[in-house]
ZADO-542917 format. One record per residue (C-alpha): residue number from 0; x, y, z; residue in three letters. Coordinates in steps of 0.02 Angstrom, whole numbers, always signed. Layout:
% ZADO-542917
     k     east    north       up     r
   NUM        X        Y        Z   ALA
...
END
This chain:
% ZADO-542917
     k     east    north       up     r
     0    +3697    +2553    +4682   MET
     1    +3812    +2674    +4576   VAL
     2    +3740    +2774    +4466   LEU
     3    +3838    +2829    +4311   PHE
     4    +3804    +3005    +4245   ASP
     5    +3869    +3013    +4080   GLU
     6    +3859    +3214    +4064   ASP
     7    +3942    +3242    +4205   LYS
     8    +4084    +3124    +4168   GLN
     9    +4107    +3208    +3998   ASN
    10    +4123    +3370    +4058   LYS
    11    +4235    +3318    +4190   ARG
    12    +4326    +3232    +4056   VAL
    13    +4321    +3375    +3954   GLU
    14    +4398    +3496    +4094   ASP
    15    +4532    +3387    +4113   LEU
    16    +4590    +3397    +3933   ARG
    17    +4571    +3569    +3939   ARG
    18    +4685    +3577    +4111   GLU
    19    +4821    +3469    +4008   GLU
    20    +4823    +3574    +3877   GLU
    21    +4844    +3729    +3967   GLU
    22    +4999    +3646    +4063   ASP
    23    +5072    +3589    +3894   LEU
    24    +5051    +3774    +3833   ALA
    25    +5132    +3825    +3986   GLN
    26    +5274    +3709    +3959   SER
    27    +5309    +3761    +3782   LEU
    28    +5306    +3934    +3835   SER
    29    +5467    +3893    +3928   SER
    30    +5520    +3795    +3786   LYS
    31    +5526    +3928    +3662   TYR
    32    +5553    +4079    +3792   GLY
    33    +5375    +4179    +3739   ILE
    34    +5253    +4206    +3882   PRO
    35    +5121    +4104    +3910   TYR
    36    +4924    +4180    +3915   LEU
    37    +4760    +4129    +3946   ASP
    38    +4637    +4210    +3813   LEU
    39    +4481    +4135    +3884   THR
    40    +4490    +4260    +4036   VAL
    41    +4566    +4396    +3935   THR
    42    +4472    +4551    +3851   PRO
    43    +4470    +4555    +3674   ILE
    44    +4506    +4726    +3564   ASN
    45    +4376    +4679    +3428   ILE
    46    +4442    +4822    +3329   ASP
    47    +4614    +4729    +3335   ALA
    48    +4550    +4587    +3252   MET
    49    +4511    +4691    +3089   ARG
    50    +4692    +4670    +3043   VAL
    51    +4690    +4499    +2992   ILE
    52    +4535    +4391    +2916   SER
    53    +4461    +4247    +3012   GLU
    54    +4537    +4124    +2871   THR
    55    +4704    +4184    +2880   ASP
    56    +4706    +4172    +3054   THR
    57    +4622    +4009    +3067   ARG
    58    +4752    +3926    +2947   GLN
    59    +4901    +4008    +3032   ALA
    60    +4843    +3948    +3208   GLY
    61    +4851    +4135    +3272   ILE
    62    +4730    +4249    +3355   ALA
    63    +4759    +4442    +3360   VAL
    64    +4689    +4512    +3527   PHE
    65    +4748    +4683    +3563   ASP
    66    +4836    +4829    +3446   GLU
    67    +4918    +4992    +3533   VAL
    68    +5001    +5109    +3437   ASP
    69    +5036    +4991    +3286   LYS
    70    +5083    +4861    +3402   VAL
    71    +4983    +4683    +3401   LEU
    72    +4971    +4564    +3532   SER
    73    +4953    +4396    +3454   ILE
    74    +4927    +4219    +3525   GLY
    75    +5015    +4072    +3429   ALA
    76    +5000    +3870    +3457   LEU
    77    +5152    +3845    +3369   SER
    78    +5283    +3991    +3357   PRO
    79    +5389    +3884    +3225   GLU
    80    +5253    +3828    +3102   ASN
    81    +5272    +3898    +2924   THR
    82    +5100    +3978    +2906   LYS
    83    +5132    +4055    +3074   THR
    84    +5291    +4124    +3029   ILE
    85    +5225    +4193    +2864   GLY
    86    +5069    +4261    +2934   ALA
    87    +5172    +4355    +3053   LEU
    88    +5289    +4408    +2926   GLU
    89    +5161    +4481    +2824   LYS
    90    +5081    +4588    +2970   LEU
    91    +5268    +4657    +3000   LYS
    92    +5279    +4707    +2825   THR
    93    +5122    +4805    +2863   LYS
    94    +5193    +4902    +2990   GLY
    95    +5151    +4819    +3143   TYR
    96    +5279    +4769    +3291   THR
    97    +5233    +4590    +3352   ILE
    98    +5194    +4541    +3544   LYS
    99    +5195    +4347    +3545   LEU
   100    +5115    +4251    +3668   PHE
   101    +5106    +4063    +3680   MET
   102    +4915    +4001    +3696   VAL
   103    +4816    +3850    +3683   SER
   104    +4675    +3791    +3560   HIS
   105    +4540    +3832    +3686   ALA
   106    +4608    +4027    +3680   SER
   107    +4610    +4029    +3500   LEU
   108    +4435    +3977    +3485   ASN
   109    +4371    +4110    +3606   LYS
   110    +4449    +4244    +3488   VAL
   111    +4389    +4164    +3329   TRP
   112    +4226    +4149    +3383   ASP
   113    +4221    +4344    +3420   ARG
   114    +4237    +4356    +3220   TYR
   115    +4048    +4357    +3215   LYS
   116    +4059    +4530    +3302   ASP
   117    +4132    +4612    +3166   LEU
   118    +4005    +4700    +3066   SER
   119    +4088    +4632    +2911   TYR
   120    +4097    +4461    +2944   SER
   121    +3920    +4417    +2892   PHE
   122    +3938    +4390    +2705   GLU
   123    +3773    +4389    +2590   THR
   124    +3723    +4213    +2544   LYS
   125    +3676    +4134    +2381   SER
   126    +3502    +4219    +2333   GLY
   127    +3494    +4352    +2469   ALA
   128    +3483    +4533    +2456   LEU
   129    +3624    +4602    +2378   ASP
   130    +3632    +4777    +2464   ILE
   131    +3734    +4882    +2340   SER
   132    +3856    +5012    +2439   ASN
   133    +3862    +5112    +2275   ASP
   134    +3680    +5118    +2241   GLN
   135    +3643    +5171    +2416   ILE
   136    +3778    +5307    +2389   THR
   137    +3680    +5355    +2246   GLU
   138    +3520    +5364    +2337   PHE
   139    +3603    +5467    +2463   LEU
   140    +3623    +5611    +2329   GLU
   141    +3453    +5605    +2286   LYS
   142    +3368    +5582    +2451   VAL
   143    +3366    +5758    +2569   HIS
   144    +3185    +5732    +2648   SER
   145    +3057    +5625    +2684   ILE
   146    +2946    +5670    +2526   PRO
   147    +3110    +5612    +2435   ASP
   148    +3109    +5437    +2516   VAL
   149    +2910    +5423    +2492   GLN
   150    +2915    +5474    +2304   GLN
   151    +3078    +5352    +2274   LEU
   152    +2993    +5193    +2362   ILE
   153    +2820    +5240    +2262   GLY
   154    +2912    +5234    +2099   GLN
   155    +2995    +5059    +2148   VAL
   156    +2832    +4977    +2203   LEU
   157    +2784    +4997    +2022   SER
   158    +2943    +4870    +1964   MET
   159    +2940    +4692    +1954   LYS
   160    +2935    +4593    +2109   LYS
   161    +3107    +4506    +2096   SER
   162    +3181    +4687    +2058   TYR
   163    +3092    +4784    +2190   ARG
   164    +3125    +4720    +2345   ILE
   165    +3322    +4748    +2332   THR
   166    +3287    +4928    +2286   ARG
   167    +3148    +4957    +2411   ILE
   168    +3277    +4902    +2549   MET
   169    +3413    +5014    +2488   GLU
   170    +3292    +5175    +2459   ILE
   171    +3240    +5129    +2645   ILE
   172    +3425    +5115    +2715   LEU
   173    +3481    +5270    +2612   ALA
   174    +3319    +5365    +2673   GLY
   175    +3362    +5338    +2873   GLY
   176    +3556    +5372    +2834   ILE
   177    +3515    +5542    +2737   ALA
   178    +3393    +5609    +2862   ILE
   179    +3496    +5551    +3012   ASP
   180    +3360    +5415    +3061   ALA
   181    +3416    +5323    +3229   SER
   182    +3313    +5180    +3197   ASP
   183    +3196    +5094    +3061   ILE
   184    +3027    +5034    +3100   HIS
   185    +2927    +4908    +2975   LEU
   186    +2771    +4875    +3060   GLU
   187    +2634    +4750    +2969   PRO
   188    +2450    +4794    +3012   GLU
   189    +2301    +4681    +2947   LYS
   190    +2313    +4743    +2771   ASN
   191    +2461    +4841    +2761   TYR
   192    +2639    +4885    +2832   VAL
   193    +2688    +5031    +2913   ARG
   194    +2870    +5116    +2877   LEU
   195    +2917    +5241    +3013   ARG
   196    +3090    +5327    +3053   TYR
   197    +3140    +5372    +3233   ARG
   198    +3194    +5562    +3195   LEU
   199    +3294    +5634    +3341   ASP
   200    +3185    +5544    +3459   GLY
   201    +3026    +5542    +3397   ILE
   202    +2942    +5409    +3277   LEU
   203    +2896    +5499    +3118   THR
   204    +2756    +5403    +2979   ASP
   205    +2845    +5390    +2809   ILE
   206    +2728    +5284    +2709   LEU
   207    +2629    +5114    +2710   GLU
   208    +2649    +4981    +2569   PHE
   209    +2575    +4810    +2529   ASP
   210    +2609    +4633    +2645   LEU
   211    +2661    +4544    +2499   GLU
   212    +2809    +4655    +2474   THR
   213    +2834    +4661    +2654   PHE
   214    +2859    +4467    +2685   ASN
   215    +2978    +4454    +2516   LEU
   216    +3071    +4591    +2600   LEU
   217    +3073    +4515    +2773   LEU
   218    +3146    +4358    +2696   SER
   219    +3298    +4445    +2617   ARG
   220    +3319    +4533    +2796   LEU
   221    +3345    +4381    +2880   LYS
   222    +3469    +4319    +2763   LEU
   223    +3582    +4453    +2761   ILE
   224    +3561    +4472    +2957   SER
   225    +3595    +4283    +2965   ASN
   226    +3443    +4235    +3043   LEU
   227    +3326    +4080    +3030   LYS
   228    +3204    +4086    +2905   LEU
   229    +3084    +3968    +2969   ASN
   230    +3065    +4044    +3144   VAL
   231    +2943    +4172    +3187   THR
   232    +2999    +4213    +3370   GLY
   233    +3113    +4355    +3433   ALA
   234    +3292    +4349    +3338   GLN
   235    +3432    +4487    +3339   ASP
   236    +3568    +4503    +3192   GLY
   237    +3661    +4633    +3112   ARG
   238    +3741    +4656    +2944   PHE
   239    +3837    +4821    +2880   SER
   240    +3863    +4939    +2736   ILE
   241    +4009    +5048    +2688   LYS
   242    +3990    +5199    +2618   ILE
   243    +4134    +5294    +2560   LYS
   244    +4253    +5297    +2721   ASP
   245    +4115    +5261    +2844   SER
   246    +4066    +5074    +2890   GLU
   247    +3877    +5080    +2954   ILE
   248    +3822    +4930    +3070   GLU
   249    +3625    +4905    +3057   ILE
   250    +3565    +4786    +3203   ARG
   251    +3411    +4683    +3154   THR
   252    +3276    +4643    +3280   SER
   253    +3123    +4530    +3256   LEU
   254    +2971    +4517    +3377   LEU
   255    +2828    +4410    +3320   PRO
   256    +2645    +4517    +3321   GLY
   257    +2460    +4491    +3284   THR
   258    +2482    +4496    +3108   TYR
   259    +2670    +4447    +3066   GLY
   260    +2851    +4491    +3124   GLU
   261    +2881    +4682    +3177   SER
   262    +3057    +4735    +3106   VAL
   263    +3181    +4866    +3192   VAL
   264    +3337    +4902    +3104   LEU
   265    +3455    +5014    +3228   ARG
   266    +3574    +5121    +3125   LEU
   267    +3746    +5127    +3197   LEU
   268    +3823    +5275    +3119   ASN
   269    +4008    +5309    +3194   PRO
   270    +3990    +5480    +3162   HIS
   271    +3832    +5512    +3264   SER
   272    +3936    +5435    +3404   LEU
   273    +4087    +5542    +3395   SER
   274    +4040    +5728    +3455   THR
   275    +4167    +5804    +3575   PRO
   276    +4136    +5831    +3730   LEU
   277    +4119    +6033    +3716   ASN
   278    +3983    +5997    +3582   GLU
   279    +3865    +5892    +3702   LEU
   280    +3762    +6051    +3762   GLY
   281    +3844    +6043    +3947   ILE
   282    +3842    +6213    +4024   ASN
   283    +4021    +6286    +4047   ASP
   284    +4025    +6268    +4221   LYS
   285    +3969    +6097    +4232   LEU
   286    +4100    +6057    +4099   LEU
   287    +4239    +6129    +4190   LYS
   288    +4199    +6016    +4342   ILE
   289    +4170    +5867    +4223   LEU
   290    +4336    +5879    +4139   GLU
   291    +4419    +5903    +4321   HIS
   292    +4363    +5746    +4382   GLU
   293    +4394    +5639    +4223   ILE
   294    +4564    +5708    +4232   SER
   295    +4598    +5646    +4427   LYS
   296    +4695    +5469    +4426   PRO
   297    +4550    +5377    +4512   ASN
   298    +4378    +5379    +4568   GLY
   299    +4203    +5352    +4482   MET
   300    +4094    +5469    +4371   VAL
   301    +3918    +5403    +4357   ILE
   302    +3804    +5442    +4202   LEU
   303    +3618    +5433    +4236   THR
   304    +3460    +5444    +4126   GLY
   305    +3345    +5354    +4030   PRO
   306    +3364    +5239    +3894   THR
   307    +3399    +5333    +3718   GLY
   308    +3458    +5510    +3831   SER
   309    +3632    +5490    +3755   GLY
   310    +3725    +5417    +3878   LYS
   311    +3823    +5312    +3758   THR
   312    +3884    +5453    +3667   THR
   313    +3950    +5561    +3832   THR
   314    +4036    +5402    +3891   LEU
   315    +4125    +5391    +3718   TYR
   316    +4167    +5588    +3727   ALA
   317    +4249    +5562    +3893   LEU
   318    +4351    +5426    +3833   LEU
   319    +4407    +5506    +3693   LYS
   320    +4444    +5674    +3797   LYS
   321    +4574    +5569    +3917   ILE
   322    +4647    +5442    +3795   HIS
   323    +4821    +5442    +3754   THR
   324    +4959    +5333    +3723   SER
   325    +5022    +5322    +3908   GLU
   326    +4832    +5271    +3966   VAL
   327    +4772    +5089    +3972   LYS
   328    +4575    +5105    +3942   ILE
   329    +4458    +4949    +3954   ILE
   330    +4282    +4952    +3918   THR
   331    +4131    +4823    +3961   ILE
   332    +3994    +4851    +3859   GLU
   333    +3831    +4787    +3791   ASN
   334    +3836    +4808    +3626   PRO
   335    +4009    +4894    +3563   ILE
   336    +3912    +5032    +3470   GLU
   337    +4081    +5121    +3407   TYR
   338    +4250    +5052    +3393   HIS
   339    +4393    +5178    +3469   LEU
   340    +4565    +5135    +3402   PRO
   341    +4687    +5105    +3558   GLY
   342    +4554    +5057    +3678   VAL
   343    +4509    +4865    +3723   VAL
   344    +4333    +4848    +3710   GLN
   345    +4250    +4687    +3782   THR
   346    +4068    +4652    +3732   GLN
   347    +3955    +4546    +3871   THR
   348    +3851    +4390    +3832   ASP
   349    +3737    +4340    +3938   GLU
   350    +3714    +4163    +3854   ARG
   351    +3877    +4122    +3904   LYS
   352    +3888    +4191    +4071   ASN
   353    +4008    +4330    +4025   TYR
   354    +3916    +4468    +4133   THR
   355    +3961    +4651    +4170   PHE
   356    +4036    +4582    +4338   ALA
   357    +4119    +4446    +4250   GLU
   358    +4198    +4566    +4116   GLY
   359    +4246    +4694    +4257   LEU
   360    +4336    +4553    +4359   ARG
   361    +4444    +4500    +4206   SER
   362    +4479    +4685    +4160   ALA
   363    +4571    +4717    +4326   LEU
   364    +4679    +4574    +4288   ARG
   365    +4757    +4681    +4129   GLN
   366    +4821    +4821    +4224   ASP
   367    +4701    +4958    +4155   PRO
   368    +4710    +5147    +4206   ASP
   369    +4538    +5185    +4158   VAL
   370    +4386    +5072    +4160   ILE
   371    +4221    +5098    +4065   MET
   372    +4072    +5004    +4113   VAL
   373    +3921    +5006    +4012   GLY
   374    +3793    +4991    +4142   GLU
   375    +3777    +4941    +4323   ILE
   376    +3639    +4842    +4345   ARG
   377    +3667    +4735    +4503   ASP
   378    +3754    +4723    +4661   ARG
   379    +3902    +4632    +4610   GLU
   380    +3946    +4737    +4479   THR
   381    +3914    +4900    +4576   ALA
   382    +4029    +4827    +4727   GLU
   383    +4155    +4784    +4596   ILE
   384    +4163    +4956    +4505   ALA
   385    +4174    +5036    +4673   ILE
   386    +4309    +4937    +4747   ASN
   387    +4393    +4973    +4563   SER
   388    +4385    +5161    +4598   ALA
   389    +4446    +5146    +4779   LEU
   390    +4587    +5058    +4722   THR
   391    +4669    +5186    +4590   GLY
   392    +4556    +5141    +4439   HIS
   393    +4464    +5294    +4342   LEU
   394    +4293    +5207    +4318   VAL
   395    +4161    +5259    +4193   PHE
   396    +3989    +5208    +4211   THR
   397    +3791    +5232    +4186   THR
   398    +3638    +5188    +4299   LEU
   399    +3469    +5202    +4275   HIS
   400    +3395    +5333    +4385   THR
   401    +3288    +5505    +4335   ASN
   402    +3403    +5625    +4391   ASN
   403    +3586    +5630    +4490   ALA
   404    +3520    +5633    +4662   ALA
   405    +3446    +5474    +4623   GLY
   406    +3620    +5401    +4598   THR
   407    +3646    +5372    +4793   PHE
   408    +3479    +5296    +4827   PRO
   409    +3507    +5177    +4684   ARG
   410    +3663    +5117    +4754   LEU
   411    +3611    +5098    +4925   ILE
   412    +3461    +4997    +4877   ASP
   413    +3598    +4881    +4795   PHE
   414    +3683    +4856    +4958   GLY
   415    +3849    +4957    +4934   VAL
   416    +3888    +5028    +5095   ASN
   417    +3864    +5233    +5103   PRO
   418    +4027    +5262    +5166   LYS
   419    +4104    +5191    +5029   ILE
   420    +4008    +5266    +4893   ILE
   421    +4064    +5439    +4955   SER
   422    +4231    +5387    +4955   SER
   423    +4235    +5316    +4772   ALA
   424    +4123    +5421    +4682   ILE
   425    +4183    +5591    +4611   ASN
   426    +4019    +5649    +4515   LEU
   427    +3874    +5593    +4456   ALA
   428    +3760    +5675    +4307   THR
   429    +3608    +5649    +4233   ALA
   430    +3544    +5699    +4058   GLN
   431    +3411    +5693    +3933   ARG
   432    +3402    +5742    +3749   LEU
   433    +3298    +5880    +3681   ALA
   434    +3261    +5932    +3503   ARG
   435    +3353    +6074    +3432   LYS
   436    +3242    +6205    +3339   LEU
   437    +3291    +6229    +3173   CYS
   438    +3377    +6381    +3124   ASN
   439    +3294    +6402    +2963   ASN
   440    +3108    +6420    +3017   CYS
   441    +3094    +6450    +3217   LYS
   442    +2978    +6578    +3257   LYS
   443    +3009    +6704    +3404   GLN
   444    +2845    +6737    +3508   ILE
   445    +2824    +6850    +3667   ASN
   446    +2823    +6764    +3843   LEU
   447    +2656    +6770    +3941   ALA
   448    +2520    +6685    +4045   GLY
   449    +2565    +6527    +4118   GLU
   450    +2723    +6482    +4024   GLU
   451    +2790    +6641    +4081   LYS
   452    +2759    +6587    +4270   LYS
   453    +2829    +6403    +4246   ILE
   454    +2995    +6498    +4166   ILE
   455    +3010    +6627    +4308   ASP
   456    +2986    +6499    +4447   LYS
   457    +3108    +6396    +4375   VAL
   458    +3233    +6541    +4365   LEU
   459    +3187    +6612    +4539   ASN
   460    +3251    +6437    +4603   SER
   461    +3429    +6462    +4512   ILE
   462    +3538    +6493    +4672   VAL
   463    +3689    +6566    +4547   ASP
   464    +3618    +6720    +4479   LYS
   465    +3769    +6742    +4360   THR
   466    +3691    +6607    +4240   TYR
   467    +3551    +6761    +4207   LEU
   468    +3681    +6870    +4154   ASN
   469    +3627    +6948    +3992   GLY
   470    +3458    +6816    +3968   LEU
   471    +3311    +6894    +3882   ASN
   472    +3164    +6835    +3986   ARG
   473    +3030    +6925    +3865   ASN
   474    +3027    +6795    +3723   HIS
   475    +3033    +6619    +3685   ILE
   476    +3036    +6523    +3507   TRP
   477    +2919    +6397    +3444   GLN
   478    +2927    +6267    +3302   ALA
   479    +2853    +6297    +3139   VAL
   480    +2930    +6185    +2997   GLY
   481    +3021    +6191    +2827   CYS
   482    +3099    +6080    +2692   ASP
   483    +3268    +6092    +2794   LYS
   484    +3192    +5990    +2946   CYS
   485    +3069    +5881    +2838   ASN
   486    +2927    +6006    +2895   MET
   487    +2938    +5951    +3082   ILE
   488    +3010    +6127    +3146   GLY
   489    +3168    +6020    +3249   PHE
   490    +3338    +5971    +3186   LYS
   491    +3455    +5890    +3286   GLY
   492    +3467    +5867    +3470   ARG
   493    +3553    +5945    +3624   ILE
   494    +3584    +5872    +3791   GLY
   495    +3511    +5932    +3947   ILE
   496    +3623    +5901    +4103   HIS
   497    +3647    +5917    +4275   GLU
   498    +3784    +5855    +4408   GLY
   499    +3807    +5819    +4584   ILE
   500    +3992    +5833    +4666   ILE
   501    +4027    +5714    +4825   VAL
   502    +4093    +5846    +4937   ASP
   503    +4084    +5851    +5117   GLN
   504    +3892    +5906    +5122   ASP
   505    +3844    +5752    +5033   ILE
   506    +3951    +5648    +5129   GLU
   507    +3868    +5697    +5286   THR
   508    +3695    +5680    +5196   THR
   509    +3727    +5497    +5149   LEU
   510    +3760    +5429    +5315   ARG
   511    +3573    +5450    +5362   GLY
   512    +3506    +5335    +5209   ASN
   513    +3444    +5490    +5122   PRO
   514    +3312    +5528    +4993   SER
   515    +3332    +5597    +4819   GLU
   516    +3249    +5748    +4881   ARG
   517    +3384    +5761    +5045   GLU
   518    +3529    +5733    +4924   ILE
   519    +3461    +5879    +4788   LYS
   520    +3447    +5994    +4939   LYS
   521    +3617    +5946    +5006   SER
   522    +3685    +5987    +4842   ALA
   523    +3618    +6169    +4818   GLN
   524    +3768    +6241    +4885   ASN
   525    +3875    +6188    +4744   GLN
   526    +3765    +6302    +4631   LYS
   527    +3762    +6174    +4469   ILE
   528    +3595    +6197    +4373   LEU
   529    +3479    +6041    +4398   ASP
   530    +3389    +5982    +4237   LEU
   531    +3227    +6102    +4237   SER
   532    +3344    +6251    +4259   GLN
   533    +3464    +6200    +4135   ASP
   534    +3329    +6172    +4005   GLY
   535    +3241    +6331    +4035   VAL
   536    +3409    +6429    +4012   LEU
   537    +3421    +6331    +3829   LYS
   538    +3215    +6370    +3806   VAL
   539    +3260    +6549    +3822   LEU
   540    +3420    +6552    +3711   ALA
   541    +3308    +6498    +3584   GLY
   542    +3391    +6317    +3573   ILE
   543    +3235    +6216    +3602   THR
   544    +3060    +6250    +3665   THR
   545    +2952    +6247    +3816   LEU
   546    +2838    +6105    +3749   GLU
   547    +3000    +5990    +3712   GLU
   548    +3069    +6026    +3885   LEU
   549    +2924    +5961    +3962   ARG
   550    +2903    +5820    +3858   ARG
   551    +3081    +5759    +3931   ILE
   552    +3066    +5839    +4109   VAL
   553    +2951    +5865    +4239   ASP
   554    +2979    +6042    +4262   ILE
   555    +2847    +6077    +4403   GLU
   556    +2925    +5912    +4498   ARG
   557    +3118    +5975    +4463   GLU
END
């Protein structure tokens, strides 16, 4: 008896058609004297796609997939098509040089599908919330503190329903941007909705308002975020607003709760991710080591720390530090939070089986000098990344561990050979983000009692005593609160860092499947500050408080 599997047969026919189309594209490549390329396995530089709209690329039968120094790499289906020629000429008049490749329909569709990842690609639908960039800019001039946000929303709540929804949305966004919030939380309770901003890593209550207004606001948010109105399950979307010269992308996350859908809006402000390497709070000795290691032609630099510890900001700072026109940099990220000109950035998509490992494999076929892997999550990604570091590439990546010493046992747990680890890794670092004291209102107090014992214990553990030169050990500072810091006492954040170089001692220790404690002991001769030591020095310097340091670092354990 013969069983006919229609789905399997249709897939086979589809695969055959795709193979025939790729063969045809290769044949035409020879005819036109234009190199052939398969874009379905090629990393796409999303930033390059911005030079031409999706509508124009589809009409012209082309796809822009990379750009370096005004040189555009473009795939074309039919180079002699009138619309194709017209589109290419238009790009040339804008000062671009064209590198043309022969591609198939499948390749074009791969690039066209990525237009949804461009923040400006979602247009407001009819009846949706019309977010006025000009109105938000106007609100930004009025909003300088939490009371300003509370007062403006209170005024709007007295307006007509149809009008107030738009205004509340604008004020909530303007307020978050004005006071540097990283996230906006809208949380429905039984009889009201709570609005909170995450300021410098800490959630701060703003105000409460009625459920009726929230439900109207939720519908508008779903529309502009391109989400389904009739679905109350978990959904993720995005939209953007342009303020002056900055385009701020907002990622929308919905989660069903007991009393309705909880909303979190992540504000991706490019300015917050553009901090130079020397302004991240890295102490001078570790900064010099880091700059030396990233100047090498190969090897791996691993950044570790929990979610929200600033690893992405540090990664971008490293990339900008080494980026030149002579260096080919490819990043594999999820999501792409900040677009770097001249860097090929590709975003993973688990739904399409485009994982970090798959992205890394594709990136290696692009002849890169530097590869940035957003995160090592599994054995496959770890092995490919480490092999890349061993074969002439400089690799930057992150790992979820508590400290720098934990990097090595974690990789061994993934099944990576310890001998290979020591050959591939140049430097492992760990970091946390501590809130900085407001310089306008911080108060100096005497150091005494239990606090003095804790600080003295940490200072005594520092091997290199030159770190203590000129240090005042009699005073620390405490938060007070004023108008400039929204009465919180803190404004901004600073990094607390540690690092471990893979030297001969570490290499020897790795042979015995060591614990974190053994790795840390072997690294003592490097005389690099650990997290608690670096943090205590910042406490004594009046940059942060001991309470804040203890919130993010286990001083006693460290």
